[in-house]
CHARMM internal coordinates of N, CA and C (Angstrom, degrees):
IC EDIT
DIST 1 N 1 CA 1.4486
DIST 1 CA 1 C 1.5183
ANGL 1 N 1 CA 1 C 110.45
DIST 1 C 2 N 1.2852
ANGL 1 CA 1 C 2 N 115.20
DIHE 1 N 1 CA 1 C 2 N 143.11
DIST 2 N 2 CA 1.4554
ANGL 1 C 2 N 2 CA 120.32
DIHE 1 CA 1 C 2 N 2 CA 177.41
DIST 2 CA 2 C 1.5163
ANGL 2 N 2 CA 2 C 110.00
DIHE 1 C 2 N 2 CA 2 C -72.06
DIST 2 C 3 N 1.3344
ANGL 2 CA 2 C 3 N 118.10
DIHE 2 N 2 CA 2 C 3 N 135.06
DIST 3 N 3 CA 1.4608
ANGL 2 C 3 N 3 CA 120.37
DIHE 2 CA 2 C 3 N 3 CA -179.40
DIST 3 CA 3 C 1.5224
ANGL 3 N 3 CA 3 C 113.40
DIHE 2 C 3 N 3 CA 3 C -79.44
DIST 3 C 4 N 1.3255
ANGL 3 CA 3 C 4 N 118.96
DIHE 3 N 3 CA 3 C 4 N -3.51
DIST 4 N 4 CA 1.4640
ANGL 3 C 4 N 4 CA 120.21
DIHE 3 CA 3 C 4 N 4 CA -175.55
DIST 4 CA 4 C 1.5245
ANGL 4 N 4 CA 4 C 111.65
DIHE 3 C 4 N 4 CA 4 C -87.26
DIST 4 C 5 N 1.3424
ANGL 4 CA 4 C 5 N 114.82
DIHE 4 N 4 CA 4 C 5 N 148.05
DIST 5 N 5 CA 1.4601
ANGL 4 C 5 N 5 CA 119.32
DIHE 4 CA 4 C 5 N 5 CA 179.61
DIST 5 CA 5 C 1.5186
ANGL 5 N 5 CA 5 C 110.71
DIHE 4 C 5 N 5 CA 5 C -85.84
DIST 5 C 6 N 1.3433
ANGL 5 CA 5 C 6 N 115.52
DIHE 5 N 5 CA 5 C 6 N 162.73
DIST 6 N 6 CA 1.4606
ANGL 5 C 6 N 6 CA 121.58
DIHE 5 CA 5 C 6 N 6 CA 179.83
DIST 6 CA 6 C 1.5185
ANGL 6 N 6 CA 6 C 109.79
DIHE 5 C 6 N 6 CA 6 C -82.97
DIST 6 C 7 N 1.3245
ANGL 6 CA 6 C 7 N 115.84
DIHE 6 N 6 CA 6 C 7 N 174.07
DIST 7 N 7 CA 1.4603
ANGL 6 C 7 N 7 CA 120.46
DIHE 6 CA 6 C 7 N 7 CA 178.03
DIST 7 CA 7 C 1.5280
ANGL 7 N 7 CA 7 C 110.94
DIHE 6 C 7 N 7 CA 7 C -64.94
DIST 7 C 8 N 1.3316
ANGL 7 CA 7 C 8 N 117.62
DIHE 7 N 7 CA 7 C 8 N -22.69
DIST 8 N 8 CA 1.4663
ANGL 7 C 8 N 8 CA 121.74
DIHE 7 CA 7 C 8 N 8 CA 177.54
DIST 8 CA 8 C 1.5260
ANGL 8 N 8 CA 8 C 110.97
DIHE 7 C 8 N 8 CA 8 C -84.64
DIST 8 C 9 N 1.3390
ANGL 8 CA 8 C 9 N 117.02
DIHE 8 N 8 CA 8 C 9 N 2.43
DIST 9 N 9 CA 1.4629
ANGL 8 C 9 N 9 CA 120.56
DIHE 8 CA 8 C 9 N 9 CA 178.78
DIST 9 CA 9 C 1.5150
ANGL 9 N 9 CA 9 C 114.28
DIHE 8 C 9 N 9 CA 9 C 82.11
DIST 9 C 10 N 1.3189
ANGL 9 CA 9 C 10 N 117.87
DIHE 9 N 9 CA 9 C 10 N 18.94
DIST 10 N 10 CA 1.4669
ANGL 9 C 10 N 10 CA 120.94
DIHE 9 CA 9 C 10 N 10 CA -179.99
DIST 10 CA 10 C 1.5197
ANGL 10 N 10 CA 10 C 110.41
DIHE 9 C 10 N 10 CA 10 C -96.44
DIST 10 C 11 N 1.3337
ANGL 10 CA 10 C 11 N 114.88
DIHE 10 N 10 CA 10 C 11 N 143.29
DIST 11 N 11 CA 1.4587
ANGL 10 C 11 N 11 CA 122.51
DIHE 10 CA 10 C 11 N 11 CA 179.74
DIST 11 CA 11 C 1.5251
ANGL 11 N 11 CA 11 C 109.98
DIHE 10 C 11 N 11 CA 11 C -111.38
DIST 11 C 12 N 1.3486
ANGL 11 CA 11 C 12 N 118.13
DIHE 11 N 11 CA 11 C 12 N 151.25
DIST 12 N 12 CA 1.4702
ANGL 11 C 12 N 12 CA 120.81
DIHE 11 CA 11 C 12 N 12 CA 174.80
DIST 12 CA 12 C 1.5335
ANGL 12 N 12 CA 12 C 109.76
DIHE 11 C 12 N 12 CA 12 C -59.63
DIST 12 C 13 N 1.3261
ANGL 12 CA 12 C 13 N 115.81
DIHE 12 N 12 CA 12 C 13 N 138.98
DIST 13 N 13 CA 1.4596
ANGL 12 C 13 N 13 CA 121.40
DIHE 12 CA 12 C 13 N 13 CA -179.20
DIST 13 CA 13 C 1.5240
ANGL 13 N 13 CA 13 C 109.74
DIHE 12 C 13 N 13 CA 13 C -127.00
DIST 13 C 14 N 1.3061
ANGL 13 CA 13 C 14 N 116.72
DIHE 13 N 13 CA 13 C 14 N 136.33
DIST 14 N 14 CA 1.4571
ANGL 13 C 14 N 14 CA 120.97
DIHE 13 CA 13 C 14 N 14 CA 175.95
DIST 14 CA 14 C 1.5250
ANGL 14 N 14 CA 14 C 111.28
DIHE 13 C 14 N 14 CA 14 C -105.76
DIST 14 C 15 N 1.3279
ANGL 14 CA 14 C 15 N 117.21
DIHE 14 N 14 CA 14 C 15 N -12.56
DIST 15 N 15 CA 1.4648
ANGL 14 C 15 N 15 CA 122.56
DIHE 14 CA 14 C 15 N 15 CA -177.23
DIST 15 CA 15 C 1.5361
ANGL 15 N 15 CA 15 C 111.50
DIHE 14 C 15 N 15 CA 15 C -92.39
DIST 15 C 16 N 1.3221
ANGL 15 CA 15 C 16 N 116.58
DIHE 15 N 15 CA 15 C 16 N 62.51
DIST 16 N 16 CA 1.4573
ANGL 15 C 16 N 16 CA 122.16
DIHE 15 CA 15 C 16 N 16 CA -174.53
DIST 16 CA 16 C 1.5269
ANGL 16 N 16 CA 16 C 112.42
DIHE 15 C 16 N 16 CA 16 C -56.96
DIST 16 C 17 N 1.3116
ANGL 16 CA 16 C 17 N 119.15
DIHE 16 N 16 CA 16 C 17 N -32.13
DIST 17 N 17 CA 1.4684
ANGL 16 C 17 N 17 CA 122.02
DIHE 16 CA 16 C 17 N 17 CA -176.98
DIST 17 CA 17 C 1.5228
ANGL 17 N 17 CA 17 C 112.15
DIHE 16 C 17 N 17 CA 17 C -61.84
DIST 17 C 18 N 1.3204
ANGL 17 CA 17 C 18 N 118.21
DIHE 17 N 17 CA 17 C 18 N -19.49
DIST 18 N 18 CA 1.4644
ANGL 17 C 18 N 18 CA 122.35
DIHE 17 CA 17 C 18 N 18 CA -177.41
DIST 18 CA 18 C 1.5323
ANGL 18 N 18 CA 18 C 113.61
DIHE 17 C 18 N 18 CA 18 C -99.28
DIST 18 C 19 N 1.3228
ANGL 18 CA 18 C 19 N 118.28
DIHE 18 N 18 CA 18 C 19 N 7.84
DIST 19 N 19 CA 1.4594
ANGL 18 C 19 N 19 CA 121.05
DIHE 18 CA 18 C 19 N 19 CA -171.91
DIST 19 CA 19 C 1.5323
ANGL 19 N 19 CA 19 C 115.48
DIHE 18 C 19 N 19 CA 19 C -97.65
DIST 19 C 20 N 1.3222
ANGL 19 CA 19 C 20 N 118.64
DIHE 19 N 19 CA 19 C 20 N 0.71
DIST 20 N 20 CA 1.4701
ANGL 19 C 20 N 20 CA 120.78
DIHE 19 CA 19 C 20 N 20 CA -179.85
DIST 20 CA 20 C 1.5273
ANGL 20 N 20 CA 20 C 109.91
DIHE 19 C 20 N 20 CA 20 C -54.99
DIST 20 C 21 N 1.3397
ANGL 20 CA 20 C 21 N 115.08
DIHE 20 N 20 CA 20 C 21 N 128.66
DIST 21 N 21 CA 1.4627
ANGL 20 C 21 N 21 CA 121.00
DIHE 20 CA 20 C 21 N 21 CA 179.87
DIST 21 CA 21 C 1.5120
ANGL 21 N 21 CA 21 C 114.68
DIHE 20 C 21 N 21 CA 21 C 90.90
DIST 21 C 22 N 1.3224
ANGL 21 CA 21 C 22 N 118.02
DIHE 21 N 21 CA 21 C 22 N -9.78
DIST 22 N 22 CA 1.4634
ANGL 21 C 22 N 22 CA 122.13
DIHE 21 CA 21 C 22 N 22 CA -179.07
DIST 22 CA 22 C 1.5264
ANGL 22 N 22 CA 22 C 111.17
DIHE 21 C 22 N 22 CA 22 C -92.72
DIST 22 C 23 N 1.3262
ANGL 22 CA 22 C 23 N 116.21
DIHE 22 N 22 CA 22 C 23 N 148.38
DIST 23 N 23 CA 1.4569
ANGL 22 C 23 N 23 CA 121.40
DIHE 22 CA 22 C 23 N 23 CA 172.49
DIST 23 CA 23 C 1.5200
ANGL 23 N 23 CA 23 C 107.51
DIHE 22 C 23 N 23 CA 23 C -82.89
DIST 23 C 24 N 1.3223
ANGL 23 CA 23 C 24 N 116.22
DIHE 23 N 23 CA 23 C 24 N 129.30
DIST 24 N 24 CA 1.4615
ANGL 23 C 24 N 24 CA 121.82
DIHE 23 CA 23 C 24 N 24 CA -176.67
DIST 24 CA 24 C 1.5199
ANGL 24 N 24 CA 24 C 110.57
DIHE 23 C 24 N 24 CA 24 C -132.76
DIST 24 C 25 N 1.3260
ANGL 24 CA 24 C 25 N 115.39
DIHE 24 N 24 CA 24 C 25 N 160.50
DIST 25 N 25 CA 1.4624
ANGL 24 C 25 N 25 CA 123.00
DIHE 24 CA 24 C 25 N 25 CA 169.23
DIST 25 CA 25 C 1.5179
ANGL 25 N 25 CA 25 C 106.60
DIHE 24 C 25 N 25 CA 25 C -106.22
DIST 25 C 26 N 1.3171
ANGL 25 CA 25 C 26 N 116.82
DIHE 25 N 25 CA 25 C 26 N 136.45
DIST 26 N 26 CA 1.4567
ANGL 25 C 26 N 26 CA 121.98
DIHE 25 CA 25 C 26 N 26 CA 176.23
DIST 26 CA 26 C 1.5165
ANGL 26 N 26 CA 26 C 107.57
DIHE 25 C 26 N 26 CA 26 C -109.19
DIST 26 C 27 N 1.3272
ANGL 26 CA 26 C 27 N 116.01
DIHE 26 N 26 CA 26 C 27 N 130.78
DIST 27 N 27 CA 1.4679
ANGL 26 C 27 N 27 CA 121.70
DIHE 26 CA 26 C 27 N 27 CA -179.96
DIST 27 CA 27 C 1.5226
ANGL 27 N 27 CA 27 C 109.89
DIHE 26 C 27 N 27 CA 27 C -130.02
DIST 27 C 28 N 1.3136
ANGL 27 CA 27 C 28 N 115.20
DIHE 27 N 27 CA 27 C 28 N 150.78
DIST 28 N 28 CA 1.4523
ANGL 27 C 28 N 28 CA 122.95
DIHE 27 CA 27 C 28 N 28 CA 172.88
DIST 28 CA 28 C 1.5128
ANGL 28 N 28 CA 28 C 105.28
DIHE 27 C 28 N 28 CA 28 C -128.97
DIST 28 C 29 N 1.3208
ANGL 28 CA 28 C 29 N 116.26
DIHE 28 N 28 CA 28 C 29 N 116.16
DIST 29 N 29 CA 1.4657
ANGL 28 C 29 N 29 CA 122.36
DIHE 28 CA 28 C 29 N 29 CA -168.69
DIST 29 CA 29 C 1.5214
ANGL 29 N 29 CA 29 C 106.80
DIHE 28 C 29 N 29 CA 29 C 58.33
DIST 29 C 30 N 1.3114
ANGL 29 CA 29 C 30 N 119.43
DIHE 29 N 29 CA 29 C 30 N -124.43
DIST 30 N 30 CA 1.4629
ANGL 29 C 30 N 30 CA 120.75
DIHE 29 CA 29 C 30 N 30 CA 178.99
DIST 30 CA 30 C 1.5263
ANGL 30 N 30 CA 30 C 112.03
DIHE 29 C 30 N 30 CA 30 C -100.53
DIST 30 C 31 N 1.3368
ANGL 30 CA 30 C 31 N 117.31
DIHE 30 N 30 CA 30 C 31 N 2.33
DIST 31 N 31 CA 1.4635
ANGL 30 C 31 N 31 CA 121.56
DIHE 30 CA 30 C 31 N 31 CA -176.43
DIST 31 CA 31 C 1.5266
ANGL 31 N 31 CA 31 C 112.21
DIHE 30 C 31 N 31 CA 31 C -86.87
DIST 31 C 32 N 1.3295
ANGL 31 CA 31 C 32 N 115.68
DIHE 31 N 31 CA 31 C 32 N 129.92
DIST 32 N 32 CA 1.4625
ANGL 31 C 32 N 32 CA 121.45
DIHE 31 CA 31 C 32 N 32 CA 174.52
DIST 32 CA 32 C 1.5197
ANGL 32 N 32 CA 32 C 107.78
DIHE 31 C 32 N 32 CA 32 C -75.44
DIST 32 C 33 N 1.3325
ANGL 32 CA 32 C 33 N 117.15
DIHE 32 N 32 CA 32 C 33 N 122.09
DIST 33 N 33 CA 1.4608
ANGL 32 C 33 N 33 CA 121.67
DIHE 32 CA 32 C 33 N 33 CA -178.91
DIST 33 CA 33 C 1.5259
ANGL 33 N 33 CA 33 C 110.43
DIHE 32 C 33 N 33 CA 33 C -93.32
DIST 33 C 34 N 1.3219
ANGL 33 CA 33 C 34 N 116.75
DIHE 33 N 33 CA 33 C 34 N -49.54
DIST 34 N 34 CA 1.4598
ANGL 33 C 34 N 34 CA 120.76
DIHE 33 CA 33 C 34 N 34 CA 177.63
DIST 34 CA 34 C 1.5148
ANGL 34 N 34 CA 34 C 110.83
DIHE 33 C 34 N 34 CA 34 C -170.16
DIST 34 C 35 N 1.3232
ANGL 34 CA 34 C 35 N 115.37
DIHE 34 N 34 CA 34 C 35 N 162.79
DIST 35 N 35 CA 1.4562
ANGL 34 C 35 N 35 CA 123.24
DIHE 34 CA 34 C 35 N 35 CA 171.45
DIST 35 CA 35 C 1.5126
ANGL 35 N 35 CA 35 C 106.42
DIHE 34 C 35 N 35 CA 35 C -121.40
DIST 35 C 36 N 1.3319
ANGL 35 CA 35 C 36 N 116.94
DIHE 35 N 35 CA 35 C 36 N 134.63
DIST 36 N 36 CA 1.4543
ANGL 35 C 36 N 36 CA 119.90
DIHE 35 CA 35 C 36 N 36 CA -179.39
DIST 36 CA 36 C 1.5144
ANGL 36 N 36 CA 36 C 111.71
DIHE 35 C 36 N 36 CA 36 C -171.13
DIST 36 C 37 N 1.3146
ANGL 36 CA 36 C 37 N 115.18
DIHE 36 N 36 CA 36 C 37 N -177.01
DIST 37 N 37 CA 1.4616
ANGL 36 C 37 N 37 CA 122.29
DIHE 36 CA 36 C 37 N 37 CA -178.32
DIST 37 CA 37 C 1.5261
ANGL 37 N 37 CA 37 C 109.14
DIHE 36 C 37 N 37 CA 37 C -98.21
DIST 37 C 38 N 1.3273
ANGL 37 CA 37 C 38 N 115.94
DIHE 37 N 37 CA 37 C 38 N 132.38
DIST 38 N 38 CA 1.4612
ANGL 37 C 38 N 38 CA 120.98
DIHE 37 CA 37 C 38 N 38 CA 178.12
DIST 38 CA 38 C 1.5284
ANGL 38 N 38 CA 38 C 108.14
DIHE 37 C 38 N 38 CA 38 C -72.19
DIST 38 C 39 N 1.3248
ANGL 38 CA 38 C 39 N 115.19
DIHE 38 N 38 CA 38 C 39 N 117.50
DIST 39 N 39 CA 1.4575
ANGL 38 C 39 N 39 CA 121.51
DIHE 38 CA 38 C 39 N 39 CA 179.87
DIST 39 CA 39 C 1.5194
ANGL 39 N 39 CA 39 C 110.89
DIHE 38 C 39 N 39 CA 39 C -85.18
DIST 39 C 40 N 1.3375
ANGL 39 CA 39 C 40 N 115.87
DIHE 39 N 39 CA 39 C 40 N -38.00
DIST 40 N 40 CA 1.4533
ANGL 39 C 40 N 40 CA 120.59
DIHE 39 CA 39 C 40 N 40 CA -176.92
DIST 40 CA 40 C 1.5174
ANGL 40 N 40 CA 40 C 108.80
DIHE 39 C 40 N 40 CA 40 C -157.88
DIST 40 C 41 N 1.3316
ANGL 40 CA 40 C 41 N 115.95
DIHE 40 N 40 CA 40 C 41 N 146.68
DIST 41 N 41 CA 1.4656
ANGL 40 C 41 N 41 CA 121.21
DIHE 40 CA 40 C 41 N 41 CA 177.08
DIST 41 CA 41 C 1.5216
ANGL 41 N 41 CA 41 C 108.62
DIHE 40 C 41 N 41 CA 41 C -135.74
DIST 41 C 42 N 1.3224
ANGL 41 CA 41 C 42 N 116.24
DIHE 41 N 41 CA 41 C 42 N 145.97
DIST 42 N 42 CA 1.4608
ANGL 41 C 42 N 42 CA 120.51
DIHE 41 CA 41 C 42 N 42 CA 177.21
DIST 42 CA 42 C 1.5233
ANGL 42 N 42 CA 42 C 109.55
DIHE 41 C 42 N 42 CA 42 C -67.01
DIST 42 C 43 N 1.3203
ANGL 42 CA 42 C 43 N 116.55
DIHE 42 N 42 CA 42 C 43 N 147.08
DIST 43 N 43 CA 1.4666
ANGL 42 C 43 N 43 CA 121.11
DIHE 42 CA 42 C 43 N 43 CA 179.78
DIST 43 CA 43 C 1.5244
ANGL 43 N 43 CA 43 C 112.56
DIHE 42 C 43 N 43 CA 43 C -58.08
DIST 43 C 44 N 1.3433
ANGL 43 CA 43 C 44 N 116.20
DIHE 43 N 43 CA 43 C 44 N -31.81
DIST 44 N 44 CA 1.4658
ANGL 43 C 44 N 44 CA 119.17
DIHE 43 CA 43 C 44 N 44 CA 179.99
DIST 44 CA 44 C 1.5302
ANGL 44 N 44 CA 44 C 112.27
DIHE 43 C 44 N 44 CA 44 C -86.50
DIST 44 C 45 N 1.3431
ANGL 44 CA 44 C 45 N 117.46
DIHE 44 N 44 CA 44 C 45 N -0.67
DIST 45 N 45 CA 1.4636
ANGL 44 C 45 N 45 CA 121.67
DIHE 44 CA 44 C 45 N 45 CA 176.76
DIST 45 CA 45 C 1.5105
ANGL 45 N 45 CA 45 C 114.86
DIHE 44 C 45 N 45 CA 45 C 73.80
DIST 45 C 46 N 1.3264
ANGL 45 CA 45 C 46 N 118.18
DIHE 45 N 45 CA 45 C 46 N 16.31
DIST 46 N 46 CA 1.4667
ANGL 45 C 46 N 46 CA 120.32
DIHE 45 CA 45 C 46 N 46 CA -176.90
DIST 46 CA 46 C 1.5234
ANGL 46 N 46 CA 46 C 113.57
DIHE 45 C 46 N 46 CA 46 C -85.39
DIST 46 C 47 N 1.3360
ANGL 46 CA 46 C 47 N 117.29
DIHE 46 N 46 CA 46 C 47 N -24.08
DIST 47 N 47 CA 1.4607
ANGL 46 C 47 N 47 CA 121.38
DIHE 46 CA 46 C 47 N 47 CA -179.97
DIST 47 CA 47 C 1.5214
ANGL 47 N 47 CA 47 C 110.10
DIHE 46 C 47 N 47 CA 47 C -141.73
DIST 47 C 48 N 1.3391
ANGL 47 CA 47 C 48 N 115.14
DIHE 47 N 47 CA 47 C 48 N 158.08
DIST 48 N 48 CA 1.4583
ANGL 47 C 48 N 48 CA 119.58
DIHE 47 CA 47 C 48 N 48 CA 172.00
DIST 48 CA 48 C 1.5091
ANGL 48 N 48 CA 48 C 109.77
DIHE 47 C 48 N 48 CA 48 C -148.10
DIST 48 C 49 N 1.3391
ANGL 48 CA 48 C 49 N 114.71
DIHE 48 N 48 CA 48 C 49 N 155.57
DIST 49 N 49 CA 1.4528
ANGL 48 C 49 N 49 CA 123.19
DIHE 48 CA 48 C 49 N 49 CA 176.93
DIST 49 CA 49 C 1.5131
ANGL 49 N 49 CA 49 C 108.51
DIHE 48 C 49 N 49 CA 49 C -107.38
DIST 49 C 50 N 1.3234
ANGL 49 CA 49 C 50 N 116.38
DIHE 49 N 49 CA 49 C 50 N 131.35
DIST 50 N 50 CA 1.4606
ANGL 49 C 50 N 50 CA 121.81
DIHE 49 CA 49 C 50 N 50 CA 173.04
DIST 50 CA 50 C 1.5277
ANGL 50 N 50 CA 50 C 106.00
DIHE 49 C 50 N 50 CA 50 C -99.83
DIST 50 C 51 N 1.3288
ANGL 50 CA 50 C 51 N 116.53
DIHE 50 N 50 CA 50 C 51 N 128.75
DIST 51 N 51 CA 1.4679
ANGL 50 C 51 N 51 CA 120.71
DIHE 50 CA 50 C 51 N 51 CA -176.34
DIST 51 CA 51 C 1.5169
ANGL 51 N 51 CA 51 C 111.40
DIHE 50 C 51 N 51 CA 51 C -66.71
DIST 51 C 52 N 1.3246
ANGL 51 CA 51 C 52 N 114.16
DIHE 51 N 51 CA 51 C 52 N 155.27
DIST 52 N 52 CA 1.4580
ANGL 51 C 52 N 52 CA 121.18
DIHE 51 CA 51 C 52 N 52 CA 177.95
DIST 52 CA 52 C 1.5212
ANGL 52 N 52 CA 52 C 109.95
DIHE 51 C 52 N 52 CA 52 C -69.20
DIST 52 C 53 N 1.3303
ANGL 52 CA 52 C 53 N 115.24
DIHE 52 N 52 CA 52 C 53 N 145.77
DIST 53 N 53 CA 1.4722
ANGL 52 C 53 N 53 CA 120.78
DIHE 52 CA 52 C 53 N 53 CA 177.63
DIST 53 CA 53 C 1.5148
ANGL 53 N 53 CA 53 C 108.32
DIHE 52 C 53 N 53 CA 53 C -148.23
DIST 53 C 54 N 1.3191
ANGL 53 CA 53 C 54 N 116.37
DIHE 53 N 53 CA 53 C 54 N 127.71
DIST 54 N 54 CA 1.4635
ANGL 53 C 54 N 54 CA 119.82
DIHE 53 CA 53 C 54 N 54 CA -179.72
DIST 54 CA 54 C 1.5135
ANGL 54 N 54 CA 54 C 110.82
DIHE 53 C 54 N 54 CA 54 C 60.14
DIST 54 C 55 N 1.3209
ANGL 54 CA 54 C 55 N 116.76
DIHE 54 N 54 CA 54 C 55 N -127.18
DIST 55 N 55 CA 1.4625
ANGL 54 C 55 N 55 CA 121.71
DIHE 54 CA 54 C 55 N 55 CA -179.03
DIST 55 CA 55 C 1.5296
ANGL 55 N 55 CA 55 C 111.91
DIHE 54 C 55 N 55 CA 55 C -83.18
DIST 55 C 56 N 1.3291
ANGL 55 CA 55 C 56 N 117.39
DIHE 55 N 55 CA 55 C 56 N -9.54
DIST 56 N 56 CA 1.4652
ANGL 55 C 56 N 56 CA 121.32
DIHE 55 CA 55 C 56 N 56 CA -179.45
DIST 56 CA 56 C 1.5253
ANGL 56 N 56 CA 56 C 110.80
DIHE 55 C 56 N 56 CA 56 C -77.03
DIST 56 C 57 N 1.3122
ANGL 56 CA 56 C 57 N 115.44
DIHE 56 N 56 CA 56 C 57 N 143.52
DIST 57 N 57 CA 1.4591
ANGL 56 C 57 N 57 CA 120.60
DIHE 56 CA 56 C 57 N 57 CA 176.09
DIST 57 CA 57 C 1.5245
ANGL 57 N 57 CA 57 C 109.68
DIHE 56 C 57 N 57 CA 57 C -95.69
DIST 57 C 58 N 1.3108
ANGL 57 CA 57 C 58 N 116.12
DIHE 57 N 57 CA 57 C 58 N 164.22
DIST 58 N 58 CA 1.4631
ANGL 57 C 58 N 58 CA 122.31
DIHE 57 CA 57 C 58 N 58 CA 176.21
DIST 58 CA 58 C 1.5258
ANGL 58 N 58 CA 58 C 107.87
DIHE 57 C 58 N 58 CA 58 C -59.64
DIST 58 C 59 N 1.3429
ANGL 58 CA 58 C 59 N 116.44
DIHE 58 N 58 CA 58 C 59 N 137.74
DIST 59 N 59 CA 1.4706
ANGL 58 C 59 N 59 CA 119.66
DIHE 58 CA 58 C 59 N 59 CA -176.78
DIST 59 CA 59 C 1.5144
ANGL 59 N 59 CA 59 C 111.54
DIHE 58 C 59 N 59 CA 59 C -131.45
DIST 59 C 60 N 1.3138
ANGL 59 CA 59 C 60 N 115.36
DIHE 59 N 59 CA 59 C 60 N 146.09
DIST 60 N 60 CA 1.4536
ANGL 59 C 60 N 60 CA 123.81
DIHE 59 CA 59 C 60 N 60 CA 178.67
DIST 60 CA 60 C 1.5250
ANGL 60 N 60 CA 60 C 109.05
DIHE 59 C 60 N 60 CA 60 C -104.99
DIST 60 C 61 N 1.3323
ANGL 60 CA 60 C 61 N 116.91
DIHE 60 N 60 CA 60 C 61 N 135.18
DIST 61 N 61 CA 1.4650
ANGL 60 C 61 N 61 CA 122.56
DIHE 60 CA 60 C 61 N 61 CA 176.75
DIST 61 CA 61 C 1.5170
ANGL 61 N 61 CA 61 C 108.81
DIHE 60 C 61 N 61 CA 61 C -128.76
DIST 61 C 62 N 1.3319
ANGL 61 CA 61 C 62 N 116.32
DIHE 61 N 61 CA 61 C 62 N 143.58
DIST 62 N 62 CA 1.4625
ANGL 61 C 62 N 62 CA 119.91
DIHE 61 CA 61 C 62 N 62 CA -179.33
DIST 62 CA 62 C 1.5242
ANGL 62 N 62 CA 62 C 110.98
DIHE 61 C 62 N 62 CA 62 C -130.88
DIST 62 C 63 N 1.3228
ANGL 62 CA 62 C 63 N 115.60
DIHE 62 N 62 CA 62 C 63 N 149.33
DIST 63 N 63 CA 1.4679
ANGL 62 C 63 N 63 CA 121.04
DIHE 62 CA 62 C 63 N 63 CA -179.83
DIST 63 CA 63 C 1.5286
ANGL 63 N 63 CA 63 C 113.11
DIHE 62 C 63 N 63 CA 63 C -66.36
DIST 63 C 64 N 1.3624
ANGL 63 CA 63 C 64 N 119.00
DIHE 63 N 63 CA 63 C 64 N -42.55
DIST 64 N 64 CA 1.4743
ANGL 63 C 64 N 64 CA 118.29
DIHE 63 CA 63 C 64 N 64 CA -177.11
DIST 64 CA 64 C 1.5252
ANGL 64 N 64 CA 64 C 114.42
DIHE 63 C 64 N 64 CA 64 C -56.40
DIST 64 C 65 N 1.3292
ANGL 64 CA 64 C 65 N 117.89
DIHE 64 N 64 CA 64 C 65 N -29.23
DIST 65 N 65 CA 1.4669
ANGL 64 C 65 N 65 CA 121.20
DIHE 64 CA 64 C 65 N 65 CA 178.53
DIST 65 CA 65 C 1.5245
ANGL 65 N 65 CA 65 C 111.36
DIHE 64 C 65 N 65 CA 65 C -70.87
DIST 65 C 66 N 1.3363
ANGL 65 CA 65 C 66 N 116.45
DIHE 65 N 65 CA 65 C 66 N -22.65
DIST 66 N 66 CA 1.4573
ANGL 65 C 66 N 66 CA 119.97
DIHE 65 CA 65 C 66 N 66 CA 178.99
DIST 66 CA 66 C 1.5187
ANGL 66 N 66 CA 66 C 114.31
DIHE 65 C 66 N 66 CA 66 C 111.12
DIST 66 C 67 N 1.3235
ANGL 66 CA 66 C 67 N 117.00
DIHE 66 N 66 CA 66 C 67 N 5.68
DIST 67 N 67 CA 1.4639
ANGL 66 C 67 N 67 CA 119.08
DIHE 66 CA 66 C 67 N 67 CA 177.58
DIST 67 CA 67 C 1.5196
ANGL 67 N 67 CA 67 C 110.17
DIHE 66 C 67 N 67 CA 67 C -64.28
DIST 67 C 68 N 1.3180
ANGL 67 CA 67 C 68 N 115.11
DIHE 67 N 67 CA 67 C 68 N 143.42
DIST 68 N 68 CA 1.4744
ANGL 67 C 68 N 68 CA 122.47
DIHE 67 CA 67 C 68 N 68 CA 174.00
DIST 68 CA 68 C 1.5139
ANGL 68 N 68 CA 68 C 107.41
DIHE 67 C 68 N 68 CA 68 C -118.28
DIST 68 C 69 N 1.3219
ANGL 68 CA 68 C 69 N 116.00
DIHE 68 N 68 CA 68 C 69 N 146.86
DIST 69 N 69 CA 1.4567
ANGL 68 C 69 N 69 CA 121.60
DIHE 68 CA 68 C 69 N 69 CA -179.53
DIST 69 CA 69 C 1.5214
ANGL 69 N 69 CA 69 C 108.40
DIHE 68 C 69 N 69 CA 69 C -122.74
DIST 69 C 70 N 1.3457
ANGL 69 CA 69 C 70 N 115.45
DIHE 69 N 69 CA 69 C 70 N 132.28
DIST 70 N 70 CA 1.4559
ANGL 69 C 70 N 70 CA 121.19
DIHE 69 CA 69 C 70 N 70 CA 177.48
DIST 70 CA 70 C 1.5312
ANGL 70 N 70 CA 70 C 107.83
DIHE 69 C 70 N 70 CA 70 C -118.63
DIST 70 C 71 N 1.3263
ANGL 70 CA 70 C 71 N 115.41
DIHE 70 N 70 CA 70 C 71 N 132.71
DIST 71 N 71 CA 1.4685
ANGL 70 C 71 N 71 CA 120.21
DIHE 70 CA 70 C 71 N 71 CA -178.08
DIST 71 CA 71 C 1.5180
ANGL 71 N 71 CA 71 C 109.78
DIHE 70 C 71 N 71 CA 71 C -136.15
END
COOR INIT
IC SEED 1 N 1 CA 1 C
IC BUILD
């Protein structure tokens, strides 16, 4: 993971289990996938759910696929 923060002031996070309630950016490689609020995270930090907003539906992201989360 890149140690640099985003223009929104978010840093890469590996502790996904602690992000419930936080606004995060989800990225895959260098592509921005979405920004949203973490609704739920697995206790082991392997997956998290981003809550639905507007026309977007609730989405699941997992570390093994390569998603990165910045908060």
